[in-house]
N, C-alpha and C positions, 0 to 999 in steps of 0.2 A: 291570521297566517302564524302569528307568534305561538298560539296555542298548538296548532298543528305541528309547528317545528319543535316545540317542547316535548310533545308526546313521542314524536319520531326519533328525537336525539335520546330520549331515555332508553330506547331499545339498543343503542350502539354503546357497547362497553368500552371501547377505546376513546378516552376523552380527548386525545390529542386530535382525533379525526372530527371532533364536533364542529369546530369552527369552519373547516373546509367543507363538510357536508351541509352545514347551515347556509353557506354562501352559495353552494351549488343548487340546493333545492329552492332557496328564496329566489335565485336567478331564473329557475324555470317557472315558478309561479308568477314572477313579475312579467317575464316574456309572454306567458299565456294570458295573462291579465290584460297586457296591451293589445293583444289580438282580439279579445273578447270585447274590449272597448270600441275597437275599430269596426266591429260588427254591430254596434248600436247599444250595447249594454251600459248601464251606469257603472260608475267606479265600484261601488259596492257589490253589485251584482256580478261584475267581472272578477272581482276578488274571490267571491264565494264560489263561483263556478270553476275558477282556476284551482282553488284549494281542493274542491271536490274531485276534480279531474285527476289529482295526484293519488287517489286511492286512500285506502285505509292507513292511517299514520303507523299503526302498530305493525302491520304486515310489511309496509314499506321500510320501516326501521329495522325489522328483523332481517330483511333481505340485505339491506345496506350494512348490517352488522357482519353478515357473512363475508362481505366484500372487504370492508375497511376494518380489519383487525390484524394485529401483528402476526407474522409468519416466521417460521424456522426453516432454513435451508439445510435439511438433514443431510443432504449429499456432501456438503462442505464439512459438516461435523463428523461424518462418517470417515472422510478421507483424512482429516486432521487427526482423529482418533487412531486410525490405522497407522499413520506415519509416526505418531507419538510412541504407540506400543512397539513398533517395529524398530524405532531408533534405540529404545531402552533395551531390547532383547538382543539386537546386534551387538551393542556396546557391551553388554554383560558377558556374552560369550567370547567376545574378543579379548576383553580385559581380564577375564578370570585366570588365563594362563600367561599373561603378560609379565615380563620381568621388569618392566619400566613403570607401569601404572599400577596404583594401588586401588582398592575397592572405593576409596574416597571419591574417585572421579565419577563412578557410575551413581553413587548416592547424590553427588552434586547435579549430575544430569538429571536424575529423577526429581530432585528438588526444583530445578528450573523448569522442568516440564509441567509439574504440578502448579508452580506459580504462574506459568504461562497460561495454562487452561483457565486458572482463576481470572486472570487478566482478560482472556477472550471472553468469558462470560459477562464480566462487568462491562466491557466495551460493547458487547452485543446488547445489553440492556440500555445502553446510553444512546440518545438520539444524535445520530451522525450529522444531522442538519445544523447542530449547534457549532460544529466545527466550521461549517461554511459561513454561519453568521458571524462568528467571532474569530475568523481565520487570522487576521492581521494582529489582533491582541494576542492570540495563542502564539503566533510567530515571534513577536517581540519579547513577551513575557517568558516564553520557553527558552529563547536564546539566552536571555540574561540570566535565567535560572541555571542553565547549563554551564555558563561561563562561571558563575560563582561556584557551583559545585566542582567543576574542573580545577578552579584555583585552590579551593580549600581541601578537595578529596581526590584530586587527580594523581594518578600513578601510572607508570609504564611497566608492563609485564611482557618479557619477550618481544620488545620493540612495538607493542600495541598499546595505545592510550586508552585508559580505563577511568571511570568514575567509581570510587570504592565507597560504599556506604556499609559499614560494619564488615560482614563476611560476604556481602554481595558485590561482585565487580561487574560492571556493564561497560562494554566498549563504546566509545564516544561515537563512532560510526553508526551506531544503532540510532542514536538521537537524530543524526543527519538524515537517515532514510525515513524517520517518522515525520520529517518535514513534508514529505510527498503528498499525503492526503491533505494537510493544511494548505499546501500550494494550490491544490484543486479547488479549495474554498476561496483563495484569493482570486483565482481566475474567474470564478463564478461571480464574485463581487464586482469584477470589472467589466462584466458584460454590457454591450451597448456602447462602449467607448471606442475611440478612434486611435490614432497613432500614440497619443499621450498615454492611453490605458495600457497599450501593448508595451510601451517603454516602461511603465510601472511594473508590469509583470515580469519583464526581463530584469529589472532592478531587484525585485524580490527573490530572483534566483540567487543573487550574490550571497544571501545569508548561509544556505547549506554549502554552496560551492566554496565560499571562503572558509567556512568551518572545517570542511573536509581537507582543504589545502593546508590550514594552519595545524592540523593534528600531528604531523602531516600524513595523509592517506591519498595518494595520487590516483589510485584506482577507484577509491570511493568518490573522489572528485569528479572523475570522468563519468562514473556510473550515474550519480545523482544529476549531474548536468544533462546527461543523455535523456534521463527519465523526464525531468522537468521540461526539457525542449520538446519532447514528444507530446506531452500534455498540452503545452502552449500551441503547438502546431494543431493538435486535435481540436482546440477551442477555436482557432482561426478557421479551420476547415469547416467546422459546424456552423459558421456565421455569427459567432459571439461578438466579433469586432467588426466595425464598419471600415474596413480597409481592403484593398486589393489582395486577394489570396496569393496570386502568382508572384506579385512583387514581394510579399512577406516571405514566402518560402524560399525564393531565390537569394534574398538579402540576408535572412536570419540564418539559413543553414550554411552560407558561405562564411558568415562570422563564426558560426558554431564550430567550424573546422579551425579557424585561426585563433579564437580565444583561449581554447585549452592549451594550445601551443605557447601562447603568450604567458599564460598562467603558469606553466611549467618552467618557462624561461625565467619568470620573475621570482619563483621560489628558489631556483639555482642562484640567480644574481643576488638575492638578499640572503643567501646561505640558510634558507629555512628548512633544508633537507639534511637529514643525518647521512652519514657516510654509506650506510648500507642502502639507503634510498637513492643516493647518487648512483651507486653500482647498478641498482635496479633500473634506472633510466638508461644508462649505457647498455644494459642487456637488451631493453626494449628497442633502443634505436639501431644498434649496430650487431646485436647478437654476440657481442664480445664475451668470451667465456669469463666467468666469475665465480670465486669461491662461495659467494652468497648463494649462487644458483646451482650449486653441486647437488642440491636436493632434487632439482628438475631431472637430472640425469639419473638419479637413483629411482625416481617415480617412473620414468619411461622404462627403465630395466624391469621394474616390478610389473608393470602392465604387460610388457612383452612376454614375461615368463608366467603370467597368470593362465589359469584354466578356464574353460567355459563354465564349469561348476566344480566346486571344492577347493580346498586350500592348496596353495602353491608355495607360499613363503612362511618359514617357521615363525618369525616374529617381526612384522613390519615396524612395530613401535620403537624397535632399537635402530632402525634405519632412517625413519622419517619423522621429522618433529611435527607436532600438532596432528598426530595421526587420528585423533578423535575429533578434530576441529576442521581446519582448512583441507586436510587430505582424507577426510572420512570415506569418500567414494573409492579412493586408492586402497585404503584399508579393507573395505568391503570386498573389492575386487580381488585383493590378495588372499583373504580368508575364505570367501564363499564363491568367488568366480565372477567372470565378466557378466553373465546373465543375471546374477543377483543384483549386482550394482546397476545394471541397466534397468532392472524391474524397479529398484527404489527411485532411480532418476525419473523413469516413466510415471510413476505415481505423482511425483511433484509436477511434472509437466501437465498431467491430467487435471491436477488442482488448479494450475494457471489457466488452462483452457476453460474450466468450469467457471472460474471468476470472471474471465472475459465475457463468457455468455450471460452470466447473471448481470454483469454491468451493462451489456448491450441492450438487454430487455427492460431496463429501468425506465420509467416515464419521467422521473425527475432528473433534470439535467446535472445537478450537482452530484446526485447518486451515480450516474453514469461516469462522470470524470473522477470521482474518488475511488470508484471500483476499479477502473482502468489503471489508476496510479498504483493501487496496491498490487494489482496483477503484474504491472511492470517491475516493481521492486522484486517480486518473487522470480520473475523471469531473468532479470539481469544478474541477480545473485546466484540463481541456480546455474545459469549458462557459464558465467565467469568461474564459479567453483567447479563446475564439470570439466572445463578446460584445464584448469590448474591440476585437477586429479589425474590427468593423462600426460602431464608434463608439458603443457603448452600454456605459457604465462603471458597472456595478452592483456588481461584486465583482472585485478584482484579486488573485488568489492566486499567480500566478506565470507563467512562460512555458509555451509549448505543449509537453507531453511529447514527448521524443525529436526533435522537429522543430527547435526554437529552438536557436540557436547557443550559448546561455549554458551554462557548465560545470556549474553546480550542479543545474539542472533535468535536464540530460542524466543526470548520475550518479544522481540521485533516481529517475528513470524506470527506469534499467537495474537498480538495486538492488531496486526494487519488483518488476519483472519476474523478477529472480532468486528473489525470495522465493515468488512464485506457482509457479514452476518447482520449487521445493524442496517445496512443498506437494504438487504433483502427483507428484513423485519418490517420496515416502513414503506415498502414499495407500493402498497395499496393505501397508504394513509396520507402521505405528503402529496401535495397537488403537483400536477403536471404544469409546466410553464406554457404561457401562451405563445403563439408564433411571433417571431421577431418582426416588427414594422419599423422601418427605418425613419419614417415620418412621425412616429410616436414613441420615441425613445423611453419616455417614462412608463409606458404600458409594458414593456418588455423587460425592464430592469426589476423583475420580480425577485424578492429576497424570500428565502424560505423562513417562515415565522416559527 
């Protein structure tokens, strides 16, 4: 059998698939050998007949090589490439006549796009299952690293907290949302547990939520908490934990409404918010007019006066701050029309839908959860930014993925896209988990090796 397996595996070019294929083929041979013995054959005869029944090892290996090989999801690559090119072109034509922004901003946007594409390629080549295997270590080490960088290289630009490394500035909220795929790995590690495992998963939520709260970024805190809560609920729904599903959903989501309110109350009580953020909360709760939000009124007027196609406002960059970042959709609407902005937003939504479809079709449960997590980050950021861009400030989680000029959100977008591509790359290489059996917990707590 070993000689047969050796010849077969030599035909499979992806080394990572060898151990999985070896176990699978060896299992088939062993099962057939047992049936042969039950029919009266000796052990040696049963083994030889079982191996013979598997067919020629070269032909079988070539067939398996076509199945178990890395794959590229060219649809995602095409959409990301289209959005990247579209972002730069739109920004160039908007900025070339602007009296506020100089050509340095478009150069910066091109730089971050190129850096992001490089990061996407590197992450695509990286085995995403290692995130699941070392999720807790990544979370702890990553959090400590960010705290150290923030302490030594932290800076605030236009009320936004950044980590500056030479001429590169990355908003801290970027690192908060990068915790999402790591959290999917933590959920995967806790599979098979009961209430204690669920409590541990809830406790791990506190790292990014507390991080967003102390930046402070109220919108980011609510956004990341919502995404992690949805992932935990999906894990419970899929039967990852041995707990009553209905009791969990009622209890957890009741707390999910109360805890954010308590967190906001704590930040106010401990004076963790800046004055402009206190004004923001007053605006959220009571709709009380505030000078801080005079920009929202300007945005609504711009949207109201925009055309379906074509330029309607001479220079929006003089009226709206962050016209290339938080209000990029407003800017596109003012310069190119409502249909142009809707088309850009539609491409992003198409990308989100495609990510969800790719994730749903994965055989590996870790890949499913991480893919959904990445898609949820894109969805929450896009929807929240879209609402801001029409003057409705319900939740501010960050800039528009891929489109905005800000470096942090661009890098976040490309890294998450790289993770999705890595998930697709290994979809026929990593093993599928066995069905959960409550009586044999150790059998279904399979870790991706």
